[in-house]
DSSP file (Angstrom, degrees, kcal/mol; ACC not computed):
  #  RESIDUE AA STRUCTURE BP1 BP2  ACC     N-H-->O    O-->H-N    N-H-->O    O-->H-N    TCO  KAPPA ALPHA  PHI   PSI    X-CA   Y-CA   Z-CA
    1    1 A M     >        0   0    0      0, 0.0     4,-1.6     0, 0.0     0, 0.0   0.000 360.0 360.0 360.0 -36.7  104.5  -17.5   63.8
    2    2 A N  H  >  +     0   0    0      1,-0.2     4,-1.3     2,-0.2     0, 0.0   0.887 360.0  51.1 -66.4 -38.5  101.8  -17.9   66.4
    3    3 A S  H  > S+     0   0    0      1,-0.2     4,-1.1     2,-0.2    -1,-0.2   0.839 106.6  55.7 -68.3 -31.1  100.6  -14.3   66.0
    4    4 A R  H  > S+     0   0    0      1,-0.2     4,-0.7     2,-0.2     3,-0.3   0.890 103.9  53.4 -67.4 -38.2  100.3  -14.9   62.2
    5    5 A R  H >X S+     0   0    0     -4,-1.6     4,-0.6     1,-0.2     3,-0.5   0.835 102.8  58.2 -66.5 -32.0   98.0  -17.9   62.7
    6    6 A R  H 3< S+     0   0    0     -4,-1.3     3,-0.5     1,-0.2    -1,-0.2   0.862 107.9  46.7 -65.1 -33.3   95.7  -15.8   64.8
    7    7 A H  H >< S+     0   0    0     -4,-1.1     3,-0.9    -3,-0.3    -1,-0.2   0.570  93.4  77.8 -87.2  -9.1   95.2  -13.3   62.0
    8    8 A D  H << S+     0   0    0     -4,-0.7    -1,-0.2    -3,-0.5    -2,-0.2   0.822  94.4  49.2 -68.4 -29.7   94.6  -16.0   59.3
    9    9 A N  T 3< S+     0   0    0     -4,-0.6     2,-0.5    -3,-0.5    -1,-0.2   0.357  83.8 112.7 -93.0   5.8   91.0  -16.6   60.5
   10   10 A V    <   -     0   0    0     -3,-0.9     2,-0.5    -4,-0.0    -3,-0.0  -0.674  56.6-149.4 -83.5 125.8   90.0  -12.9   60.5
   11   11 A E        -     0   0    0     -2,-0.5     2,-0.6     2,-0.0    -2,-0.1  -0.810   7.3-144.7 -95.2 133.7   87.4  -12.0   57.9
   12   12 A V        -     0   0    0     -2,-0.5     2,-0.6     2,-0.0    -2,-0.0  -0.861   8.6-153.8-101.3 124.4   87.6   -8.5   56.6
   13   13 A E        -     0   0    0     -2,-0.6     2,-0.4     2,-0.0    -2,-0.0  -0.852  10.4-165.4 -99.1 126.2   84.3   -6.8   55.7
   14   14 A T        -     0   0    0     -2,-0.6     2,-0.4     2,-0.0    -2,-0.0  -0.884   2.7-159.2-111.6 144.0   84.4   -4.1   53.1
   15   15 A R        -     0   0    0     -2,-0.4     2,-0.7     2,-0.0    -2,-0.0  -0.977   5.8-153.6-122.7 132.8   81.6   -1.7   52.5
   16   16 A N        -     0   0    0     -2,-0.4     2,-0.6     2,-0.0    -2,-0.0  -0.922  12.8-166.4-105.8 113.8   81.2    0.2   49.3
   17   17 A V        -     0   0    0     -2,-0.7     2,-0.5     2,-0.0    -2,-0.0  -0.887   4.6-172.7-103.8 120.8   79.3    3.5   49.9
   18   18 A E        -     0   0    0     -2,-0.6     2,-0.4     2,-0.0    -2,-0.0  -0.955  15.6-140.8-115.6 128.2   78.0    5.2   46.8
   19   19 A E        -     0   0    0     -2,-0.5     2,-0.6     2,-0.0    -2,-0.0  -0.693  12.6-141.8 -85.8 136.6   76.5    8.7   46.9
   20   20 A R        +     0   0    0     -2,-0.4    -2,-0.0     1,-0.1    -1,-0.0  -0.879  22.6 174.7-100.4 121.0   73.5    9.2   44.7
   21   21 A N        +     0   0    0     -2,-0.6     2,-0.8     4,-0.0    -1,-0.1  -0.327  18.6 155.2-117.1  47.8   73.4   12.7   43.2
   22   22 A D     >  -     0   0    0      1,-0.2     4,-1.8     2,-0.1     3,-0.3  -0.675  29.9-160.3 -80.2 113.0   70.4   12.1   41.0
   23   23 A S  H  > S+     0   0    0     -2,-0.8     4,-2.4     1,-0.2    -1,-0.2   0.817  89.1  56.4 -67.5 -29.9   69.0   15.6   40.4
   24   24 A S  H  > S+     0   0    0      2,-0.2     4,-2.3     1,-0.2    -1,-0.2   0.868 106.4  50.7 -69.6 -34.0   65.5   14.3   39.5
   25   25 A L  H  > S+     0   0    0     -3,-0.3     4,-2.0     2,-0.2    -2,-0.2   0.907 111.8  47.4 -66.5 -41.6   65.3   12.4   42.8
   26   26 A V  H  X S+     0   0    0     -4,-1.8     4,-2.4     2,-0.2    -2,-0.2   0.909 112.5  49.8 -64.8 -42.3   66.2   15.6   44.7
   27   27 A A  H  X S+     0   0    0     -4,-2.4     4,-2.5     2,-0.2    -2,-0.2   0.910 110.6  48.5 -65.1 -42.5   63.7   17.6   42.7
   28   28 A S  H  X S+     0   0    0     -4,-2.3     4,-2.1     2,-0.2    -1,-0.2   0.881 112.1  49.5 -67.7 -36.0   60.9   15.2   43.3
   29   29 A T  H  X S+     0   0    0     -4,-2.0     4,-2.3     2,-0.2    -1,-0.2   0.908 110.8  50.3 -67.0 -40.8   61.6   15.1   47.0
   30   30 A L  H  X S+     0   0    0     -4,-2.4     4,-2.3     1,-0.2    -2,-0.2   0.925 110.5  49.1 -61.5 -45.1   61.6   18.9   47.1
   31   31 A I  H  X S+     0   0    0     -4,-2.5     4,-2.2     1,-0.2    -1,-0.2   0.896 109.9  52.6 -61.3 -40.5   58.3   19.0   45.3
   32   32 A K  H  X S+     0   0    0     -4,-2.1     4,-2.0     1,-0.2    -2,-0.2   0.936 112.4  43.2 -62.4 -47.1   56.8   16.5   47.7
   33   33 A Y  H  X S+     0   0    0     -4,-2.3     4,-2.1     2,-0.2    -1,-0.2   0.835 111.6  53.8 -72.6 -31.2   57.9   18.5   50.8
   34   34 A V  H  X S+     0   0    0     -4,-2.3     4,-2.4     2,-0.2    -1,-0.2   0.897 108.6  50.8 -65.5 -39.1   56.8   21.8   49.3
   35   35 A A  H  X S+     0   0    0     -4,-2.2     4,-2.4    -5,-0.2    -2,-0.2   0.911 108.5  51.8 -63.5 -41.8   53.4   20.2   48.7
   36   36 A Y  H  X S+     0   0    0     -4,-2.0     4,-2.4     1,-0.2    -2,-0.2   0.914 110.5  48.7 -59.7 -42.2   53.3   19.1   52.3
   37   37 A L  H  X S+     0   0    0     -4,-2.1     4,-2.8     2,-0.2     5,-0.3   0.899 110.1  50.7 -65.8 -40.3   54.1   22.6   53.5
   38   38 A I  H  X S+     0   0    0     -4,-2.4     4,-2.2     1,-0.2    -1,-0.2   0.919 112.3  46.8 -63.4 -43.1   51.4   24.1   51.3
   39   39 A I  H  X S+     0   0    0     -4,-2.4     4,-2.2     2,-0.2    -2,-0.2   0.913 113.1  50.0 -64.5 -41.9   48.8   21.7   52.6
   40   40 A F  H  X S+     0   0    0     -4,-2.4     4,-2.3     2,-0.2    -2,-0.2   0.943 114.0  43.0 -62.2 -49.1   49.9   22.4   56.2
   41   41 A F  H  X S+     0   0    0     -4,-2.8     4,-2.5     1,-0.2    -1,-0.2   0.837 111.9  55.2 -69.8 -30.7   49.7   26.1   55.9
   42   42 A G  H  X S+     0   0    0     -4,-2.2     4,-2.3    -5,-0.3    -1,-0.2   0.907 108.5  48.3 -64.0 -41.3   46.5   25.9   54.0
   43   43 A F  H  X S+     0   0    0     -4,-2.2     4,-2.4     2,-0.2    -2,-0.2   0.904 111.6  49.6 -65.4 -41.6   45.0   23.9   56.9
   44   44 A L  H  X S+     0   0    0     -4,-2.3     4,-2.7     2,-0.2     5,-0.2   0.908 110.1  51.0 -63.4 -40.6   46.3   26.5   59.4
   45   45 A Y  H  X S+     0   0    0     -4,-2.5     4,-2.9     1,-0.2     5,-0.3   0.919 109.6  50.6 -61.2 -43.3   44.8   29.3   57.3
   46   46 A F  H  X>S+     0   0    0     -4,-2.3     4,-2.6     2,-0.2     5,-1.1   0.924 111.7  47.8 -60.8 -44.3   41.4   27.5   57.3
   47   47 A L  I  X>S+     0   0    0     -4,-2.4     5,-2.8     3,-0.2     4,-0.7   0.935 116.5  42.2 -62.7 -46.0   41.5   27.0   61.0
   48   48 A I  I  <5S+     0   0    0     -4,-2.7    -2,-0.2     3,-0.2    -1,-0.2   0.895 120.5  41.8 -68.8 -39.6   42.4   30.7   61.7
   49   49 A R  I  <5S+     0   0    0     -4,-2.9    -2,-0.2    -5,-0.2    -3,-0.2   0.884 132.9  10.9 -78.1 -40.0   40.1   32.1   59.2
   50   50 A Y  I  <5S+     0   0    0     -4,-2.6     4,-0.3    -5,-0.3    -3,-0.2   0.775 127.0  41.4-114.1 -34.6   36.9   30.0   59.7
   51   51 A V  I ><<S+     0   0    0     -5,-1.1     3,-1.2    -4,-0.7     4,-0.4   0.931 109.8  51.2 -87.9 -47.3   37.1   27.8   62.8
   52   52 A F  G > <S+     0   0    0     -5,-2.8     3,-1.5     1,-0.3    -4,-0.1   0.848 102.1  60.8 -63.0 -35.5   38.7   30.1   65.4
   53   53 A P  G 3  S+     0   0    0      0, 0.0    -1,-0.3     0, 0.0    -2,-0.1   0.728  93.0  68.1 -64.7 -17.4   36.2   33.0   64.8
   54   54 A M  G <         0   0    0     -3,-1.2    -2,-0.2    -4,-0.3    -3,-0.1   0.729 360.0 360.0 -71.3 -20.3   33.3   30.7   65.8
   55   55 A F    <         0   0    0     -3,-1.5    -1,-0.2    -4,-0.4    -3,-0.1   0.464 360.0 360.0 -92.1 360.0   34.6   30.6   69.4
């Protein structure tokens, strides 16, 4: 009986984890990171093509 009273005051926390499989969210994130890569490689191309030959 004493062990039962110890467990009466225990609060149980439950978590509901829902996975989001929204294809439009995935597509927009992909487009964003592809744009970042294009800008990055464009900047590297500019540096290699125009800035480095000046030195």
